[in-house]
C-alpha positions in Angstrom: 55.4 71.8 41.4 53.7 74.3 43.7 52.9 77.7 42.3 54.6 80.8 43.9 52.5 83.1 45.9 54.0 86.6 45.5 51.7 88.1 48.1 53.0 86.1 51.0 56.6 87.5 51.1 55.6 91.2 51.4 53.2 90.2 54.2 56.0 88.4 56.1 58.3 91.5 55.8 55.5 93.7 57.1 55.0 91.4 60.1 58.7 91.4 60.9 59.0 95.2 60.7 56.1 95.5 63.0 57.4 93.0 65.6 61.1 93.7 65.7 60.8 97.2 67.2 59.0 95.7 70.2 62.2 93.7 71.0 64.5 96.7 71.1 65.0 97.9 74.7 66.2 101.4 73.9 67.3 103.6 76.8 64.3 103.2 79.2 66.6 102.3 82.1 69.4 104.8 81.5 71.1 106.5 84.4 72.8 109.8 83.6 76.1 110.6 85.2 74.9 113.8 86.6 72.2 111.9 88.5 74.6 109.7 90.3 76.5 110.1 93.6 79.6 108.0 92.9 80.9 106.2 96.0 84.7 105.8 96.0 84.8 104.0 99.4 82.5 102.9 102.2 82.9 102.3 105.9 81.1 100.3 108.6 81.1 101.1 112.3 79.4 99.7 115.4 78.6 101.8 118.4 79.4 100.2 121.8 76.3 98.8 123.5 74.2 99.3 120.4 72.8 97.0 117.8 72.6 99.8 115.2 75.2 99.9 112.4 76.8 103.1 111.1 77.5 103.3 107.4 79.7 106.0 106.0 80.3 106.7 102.3 83.0 108.7 100.6 81.4 110.4 97.6 83.2 112.1 94.7 82.5 115.8 94.6 82.1 116.4 90.8 82.5 120.2 91.0 86.0 119.9 92.6 87.1 117.0 90.4 86.1 118.5 87.1 87.1 122.0 88.0 83.6 123.3 87.8 82.6 127.0 88.1 80.7 128.8 90.7 77.9 131.2 90.2 78.8 134.1 87.9 81.1 132.0 85.8 84.1 132.2 88.3 86.2 129.0 88.7 85.5 127.2 91.9 88.0 127.9 94.6 89.7 124.6 95.6 87.8 122.4 98.0 87.8 118.8 99.1 87.5 116.4 96.2 85.2 114.2 98.2 82.4 114.5 100.8 81.6 112.1 103.5 78.1 111.1 104.6 77.1 109.0 107.6 73.8 107.2 108.4 72.7 104.7 111.0 70.2 101.8 110.7 69.3 98.4 111.9 71.0 96.9 108.8 73.3 98.3 106.1 70.4 98.5 103.6 68.4 100.4 106.2 71.2 102.8 106.8 71.7 103.4 103.1 68.1 104.2 102.6 68.4 106.9 105.3 71.6 108.2 103.7 69.8 108.5 100.3 67.4 111.0 102.0 70.4 113.3 102.5 71.5 113.3 98.8 69.9 114.7 95.6 71.6 112.0 93.6 71.2 108.2 93.5 74.0 106.3 95.3 76.2 104.4 92.8 78.5 101.6 94.0 80.2 100.7 90.7 83.4 102.6 91.4 83.8 101.7 95.1 87.5 100.8 95.7 87.6 100.0 99.4 85.5 98.8 102.3 86.7 100.0 105.7 85.6 98.2 108.9 85.9 100.0 112.2 87.8 98.3 115.1 84.7 98.1 117.4 82.7 96.2 114.7 85.7 93.9 113.9 86.2 93.0 117.6 82.6 92.8 118.9 80.4 92.5 115.8 80.1 89.9 113.0 81.8 90.8 109.7 79.8 88.0 108.0 76.5 89.8 108.4 78.1 93.0 106.9 79.4 91.2 103.9 76.0 89.6 103.2 74.8 92.9 101.8 78.0 93.3 99.6 77.5 89.8 98.2 73.8 90.4 97.4 73.8 93.9 96.0 74.1 93.8 92.2 76.2 97.0 92.0 78.9 96.4 94.6 82.4 95.4 93.5 83.6 92.2 95.0 87.2 93.1 94.1 87.1 96.1 96.4 89.8 96.0 99.1 88.9 95.3 102.7 90.8 96.9 105.6 90.2 97.3 109.3 90.7 100.7 110.8 91.9 101.3 114.3 89.2 103.5 115.8 86.4 104.5 113.4 86.1 103.8 109.7 84.3 107.1 109.1 87.5 109.0 110.2 89.5 107.5 107.4 86.9 108.3 104.7 86.8 111.9 105.9 90.6 112.2 105.5 92.0 114.2 102.6 95.5 112.7 101.9 98.4 114.8 100.8 99.3 112.9 97.6 96.3 111.1 96.1 92.9 112.6 95.5 91.0 110.4 97.9 91.9 108.2 100.9 90.2 105.3 99.1 92.8 105.6 96.3 95.6 105.6 98.8 94.3 102.3 100.2 94.1 100.8 96.7 97.6 101.9 95.8 99.0 100.5 99.1 97.2 97.2 98.4 98.6 96.7 94.9 102.1 97.8 96.0 102.3 94.6 98.1 103.7 96.4 101.2 101.3 94.3 103.3 98.6 91.7 102.9 96.1 92.3 100.2 92.5 91.2 100.8 89.3 91.8 98.8 85.6 91.3 99.6 85.7 88.2 97.4 88.6 86.8 99.4 86.9 87.3 102.7 83.6 85.7 101.4 85.5 82.7 100.2 87.5 82.4 103.4 84.4 82.6 105.6 82.6 80.0 103.5 85.5 77.5 103.7 86.0 75.0 106.5 88.7 77.3 107.9 86.3 80.2 108.5 89.3 82.5 108.9 90.7 85.4 107.0 93.6 87.9 107.3 92.7 91.6 106.8 95.1 94.6 106.7 95.2 96.9 109.7 95.3 100.7 109.2 96.2 103.3 111.9 96.4 107.1 112.0 99.7 108.7 111.4 100.9 112.4 111.4 102.6 114.3 108.6 104.6 117.2 110.0 103.7 120.4 108.2 104.9 123.7 109.8 106.1 122.4 113.1 103.0 123.6 115.0 100.1 121.8 113.3 99.8 118.3 112.0 98.0 116.9 108.9 96.4 113.6 109.8 97.2 110.7 107.6 97.2 106.9 107.9 99.4 103.9 107.3 99.3 100.1 107.1 100.6 98.6 110.4 100.0 94.9 110.6 96.9 92.8 110.1 93.9 91.4 111.9 93.1 87.7 112.1 89.4 87.1 111.7 87.7 83.9 112.7 84.0 83.2 112.3 83.4 86.9 111.5 85.2 88.3 114.5 88.7 89.7 115.1 90.6 87.3 117.4 94.2 88.5 117.1 96.3 91.5 115.9 99.6 90.7 114.1 102.4 93.3 114.1 104.5 94.1 111.0 107.1 91.5 111.8 104.6 88.6 112.1 102.7 89.9 109.1 105.9 89.7 107.1 106.3 86.1 108.2 102.7 85.4 107.3 103.4 86.8 103.8 106.3 84.4 103.4 104.0 81.5 104.5 101.3 82.5 102.0 103.8 83.0 99.2 102.7 86.7 98.9 106.1 88.4 99.5 107.2 90.7 96.8 110.6 92.4 96.7 111.1 93.2 100.4 114.3 94.6 101.8 116.0 92.3 104.3 118.4 93.9 106.9 120.6 91.6 109.0 123.6 91.9 111.3 126.0 89.0 110.7 127.5 87.6 113.8 131.0 89.0 114.7 130.6 92.1 112.6 129.8 95.7 113.4 126.9 97.2 111.4 124.2 95.9 109.1 123.7 94.5 105.6 120.6 95.2 103.6 119.5 93.0 100.7 116.8 93.3 98.1 114.9 90.2 97.4 114.8 89.3 93.7 112.7 86.1 93.7 111.0 84.2 96.5 109.1 80.9 96.5 107.3 79.2 99.3 106.0 75.6 99.0 103.9 73.9 101.6 104.4 70.1 101.7 101.9 68.3 103.9 102.4 64.8 105.3 100.3 62.4 107.4 102.2 59.5 109.0 101.1 57.3 111.9 98.2 59.7 112.7 100.6 62.7 112.9 99.9 65.7 110.7 103.0 67.6 109.6 103.7 70.6 107.3 107.1 71.3 105.8 107.5 75.0 104.8 110.2 75.2 102.1 111.3 78.8 101.2 113.8 79.8 98.6 115.0 83.3 98.0 117.5 85.1 95.8 118.9 88.5 96.8 121.2 91.4 95.9 123.2 93.4 98.4 122.0 97.0 98.6 124.0 98.3 101.5 126.9 97.2 103.6 127.8 99.1 106.8 129.8 96.3 108.3 133.6 95.8 108.0 133.2 92.6 105.9 134.6 92.3 102.4 131.7 90.6 100.6 133.9 89.5 97.7 135.1 86.8 100.1 133.0 83.6 99.5 132.9 82.7 103.2 131.5 86.1 104.2 128.8 85.7 101.6 127.9 82.4 103.2 127.7 84.1 106.6 125.3 86.7 105.2 123.2 84.0 103.6 122.9 81.9 106.8 122.0 85.0 108.7 119.3 85.9 106.3 117.9 82.3 106.5 117.7 82.5 110.3 116.0 85.9 110.1 113.3 84.7 107.6 112.8 81.5 109.5 112.4 83.4 112.8 109.7 85.6 111.2 107.8 82.6 109.8 108.0 80.7 113.1 106.7 83.7 115.0 103.7 84.0 112.6 103.1 80.2 112.9 103.0 80.4 116.7 100.6 83.3 116.6 98.0 81.7 114.3 98.3 78.2 115.6 98.6 78.7 119.3 97.2 82.2 120.0 94.4 82.5 117.5 93.8 78.9 116.3 92.9 80.3 112.9 94.2 78.8 109.7 94.7 82.0 107.6 97.7 80.3 105.8 95.9 77.6 103.8 97.1 74.4 105.5 93.6 73.0 105.1 93.6 73.3 101.3 97.1 71.8 101.2 96.1 68.7 103.1 92.8 68.4 101.2 94.7 68.4 97.8 97.2 65.7 98.9 95.1 63.6 101.2 91.4 63.9 100.1 90.2 60.8 101.9 91.9 61.5 105.2 90.7 65.2 104.9 87.1 64.1 104.3 87.2 62.1 107.6 88.9 64.8 109.6 87.7 68.2 108.3 84.9 68.5 110.9 87.7 68.5 113.6 90.0 71.0 111.9 89.9 73.3 114.9 91.4 70.5 117.1 93.8 69.4 114.4 95.3 72.7 113.2 97.1 73.7 116.5 98.7 70.2 116.6 100.1 70.3 113.1 103.8 69.9 113.4 105.6 72.5 111.3 109.2 72.5 110.0 110.6 75.5 108.3 113.4 75.2 105.8 114.9 78.4 104.3 117.5 78.6 101.5 118.9 82.1 100.7 121.3 82.9 97.9 123.1 86.2 97.3 123.5 86.6 93.6 125.2 89.9 93.4 127.2 91.7 96.1 127.0 95.1 94.4 129.3 97.1 92.3 131.8 97.3 95.1 132.5 94.3 97.3 134.5 96.2 99.9 133.1 98.4 102.6 132.9 102.0 101.3 133.8 105.0 103.5 136.1 102.9 105.8 139.9 102.8 105.8 141.3 99.6 104.3 143.0 98.6 107.5 139.6 98.1 109.1 138.4 95.7 106.5 137.9 92.0 107.4 138.9 89.9 104.4 
């Protein structure tokens, strides 16, 4: 049996105590909050007949947000909660290095909520080159929302909205409320790297908020979407066709549907409770077909017609009218992306690939020729679950009711 060596154990402990502190990182790379210029939103613009790119940043003004004090200990008199900075360069990174020269704090991307792309850049530039920086920079957020601004992106970032603290926060709230399509930087990167090379991005325009009848506070609103193919905008979709596109992409959430049943005077508004869209691809005898199956359940919100909705046959009339309205929107969206833009922003390619992997492998290189020729059939089933607390038209004499 070997003899114990009591002197070896203290030596090991001493060695460990000497080496372990070398492995501790400490705070050598810390970044203090008061040394950072926090970006809440960024914008990209392209000047006509120029290769330079213009980068704008919406930066949180900490003095206004935290209620700081001015010199002499007096509270700061209200000012804009953000400040906008603009710089030009040959690339985004080049422009940002020039912007950094204007700021005493280090630019920080960790809280950026939105990327705004100007109309000129979307139509005549290449969005893929712009997103290359976003994909490579370690501090950018790939879940930031992407929008296209009619006019210049810098104008939106300089806007102070009437309700939220920043215009970037307004865009984020509009995106998560599902009033239009919702697209992030990650979504666009995935779309552009797929065989489709097409993406759908929300479109934002200026709007006016009446204040005192003489002056107007400028705001903005979602108004349609832009179809992007191979990095460039190829088509604008208005609200009606965007709504049809949202049905196709199974992204519709609690819309209000207003219809006018045939033979009645007035309108009926319904609130959608549930909605499901299923794409069913088929390849037969060399023909590619897509069945779009839509099912929706609705409640009656308002009835300005003379129909008594407690009558089953009138409920059937309302349901058939709603089905035709939804199908019309979907068919309008299909015609736009298939025939006008030839851009698969719906996801037909993925549906065919999942069901027919062998045929897809042979045909995917010719998807641009195949997509406009895909035969589409739209099937809509709408059900009214509740006609409301009152089934008869309110505010109208009984002799005018149609039962």
